[in-house]
C-alpha positions as CSV (number, residue, x, y, z in Angstrom):
1,X,-38.6,16.0,45.3
2,X,-35.1,15.0,45.1
3,X,-32.2,16.8,45.7
4,X,-29.1,17.4,43.1
5,X,-27.0,15.2,45.0
6,X,-29.4,12.3,45.1
7,X,-30.0,12.7,41.1
8,X,-25.9,12.6,40.6
9,X,-25.8,9.6,43.0
10,X,-28.3,7.8,41.5
11,X,-27.1,8.5,37.7
12,X,-23.5,7.9,38.0
13,X,-22.9,4.7,37.0
14,X,-21.0,2.2,39.4
15,X,-16.9,2.2,39.3
16,X,-16.0,-0.7,37.4
17,X,-14.3,-3.8,39.6
18,X,-10.3,-4.3,39.1
19,X,-9.7,-7.0,36.6
20,X,-8.7,-10.1,38.4
21,X,-5.2,-11.1,37.7
22,X,-4.3,-13.6,34.7
23,X,-3.5,-17.4,36.1
24,X,-2.5,-17.9,31.9
25,X,-0.1,-16.5,30.0
26,X,-2.7,-16.9,27.2
27,X,-5.5,-15.2,28.6
28,X,-2.9,-12.3,29.8
29,X,-1.9,-11.7,26.1
30,X,-5.8,-11.9,25.3
31,X,-6.4,-8.9,27.7
32,X,-3.3,-7.1,26.5
33,X,-4.5,-6.9,23.0
34,X,-7.9,-6.0,24.0
35,X,-7.0,-3.1,25.8
36,X,-4.4,-1.9,23.1
37,X,-5.5,1.3,21.0
38,X,-6.2,0.2,17.4
39,X,-5.4,3.2,15.9
40,X,-1.8,2.4,17.4
41,X,-1.8,-1.0,16.0
42,X,-2.9,0.3,12.5
43,X,-0.1,3.1,12.3
44,X,2.9,0.2,11.7
45,X,1.0,-1.4,9.1
46,X,-0.2,1.4,7.2
47,X,3.6,2.6,7.0
48,X,4.3,-0.8,5.8
49,X,1.9,-0.8,3.0
50,X,3.2,3.1,2.1
51,X,7.0,1.7,2.0
52,X,5.9,-1.1,-0.2
53,X,3.7,1.3,-2.6
54,X,7.1,3.5,-2.9
55,X,9.0,0.4,-3.7
56,X,6.3,-0.4,-6.3
57,X,6.5,3.2,-7.6
58,X,10.1,2.9,-8.1
59,X,10.1,-0.4,-9.6
60,X,7.7,0.7,-12.1
61,X,10.0,3.6,-13.3
62,X,12.9,1.2,-13.6
63,X,10.8,-1.4,-15.4
64,X,9.5,1.2,-17.5
65,X,12.7,2.7,-18.7
66,X,14.4,-0.5,-19.1
67,X,11.4,-1.6,-21.1
68,X,12.3,1.2,-23.7
69,X,15.1,-0.5,-24.5
70,X,14.9,-4.4,-24.0
71,X,12.1,-6.7,-23.5
72,X,9.1,-4.2,-24.3
73,X,6.6,-7.1,-24.4
74,X,7.5,-8.2,-20.5
75,X,8.7,-5.1,-18.9
76,X,6.2,-2.6,-20.1
77,X,3.0,-4.2,-18.7
78,X,4.9,-4.9,-15.9
79,X,5.8,-1.2,-15.2
80,X,1.9,-0.6,-16.0
81,X,0.8,-2.6,-13.4
82,X,3.4,-1.5,-10.6
83,X,2.7,1.9,-11.2
84,X,-1.3,1.1,-10.8
85,X,-1.0,-0.2,-7.8
86,X,1.4,2.0,-6.4
87,X,-0.9,5.0,-7.0
88,X,-3.9,2.8,-5.5
89,X,-2.0,2.2,-2.3
90,X,-1.3,6.1,-2.1
91,X,2.6,6.0,-2.6
92,X,4.2,9.0,-1.5
93,X,6.3,8.9,-4.8
94,X,3.5,9.8,-6.9
95,X,5.5,11.3,-9.6
96,X,7.5,7.7,-10.4
97,X,4.7,6.0,-10.3
98,X,2.9,8.2,-13.0
99,X,6.4,8.0,-14.8
100,X,6.2,4.6,-14.7
101,X,2.7,4.2,-16.3
102,X,3.9,6.6,-19.0
103,X,7.0,4.8,-19.6
104,X,5.1,1.1,-19.6
105,X,2.5,2.6,-22.5
106,X,5.7,4.0,-24.2
107,X,7.2,0.6,-24.2
108,X,3.8,-0.8,-25.5
109,X,3.5,1.7,-28.2
110,X,7.1,1.0,-29.3
111,X,6.6,-2.6,-29.6
112,X,3.3,-1.8,-31.8
113,X,5.4,0.4,-33.9
114,X,8.3,-2.1,-34.0
115,X,5.9,-4.7,-35.0
116,X,4.2,-2.9,-37.7
117,X,7.6,-1.4,-39.4
118,X,9.7,-4.1,-39.2
119,X,7.6,-7.1,-38.6
120,X,9.8,-7.9,-35.1
121,X,9.8,-7.7,-31.7
122,X,13.1,-6.6,-31.1
123,X,15.4,-3.8,-31.9
124,X,18.1,-3.7,-34.0
125,X,20.7,-1.3,-35.2
126,X,21.6,-1.1,-39.3
127,X,20.0,-2.3,-42.3
């Protein structure tokens, strides 16, 4: 029968040895990247993606708004694509992305209305 201290001593893993000092700078950089916390390296990437998604949401809104006046055929689909991408990437400006989607769809509806009533794809004022 073993005593408690002997059981603890046998089940405790040996202390890891200190890593030897790297002789090459490339090895030191590799060792530093292996010991870096993945959560810390992922945080800046997530922040950068969110900023891009926020920019896409604003761009979607602006293009959708401009598309109601000019270039419906070009700006409407761009607003739809950017709004969808912004929502898919988790933008903090969800309302602007949704407005961009709505305005992009409205652009295409205005285009369809213009084509069916006038037979043209552009605005004109007057008769």
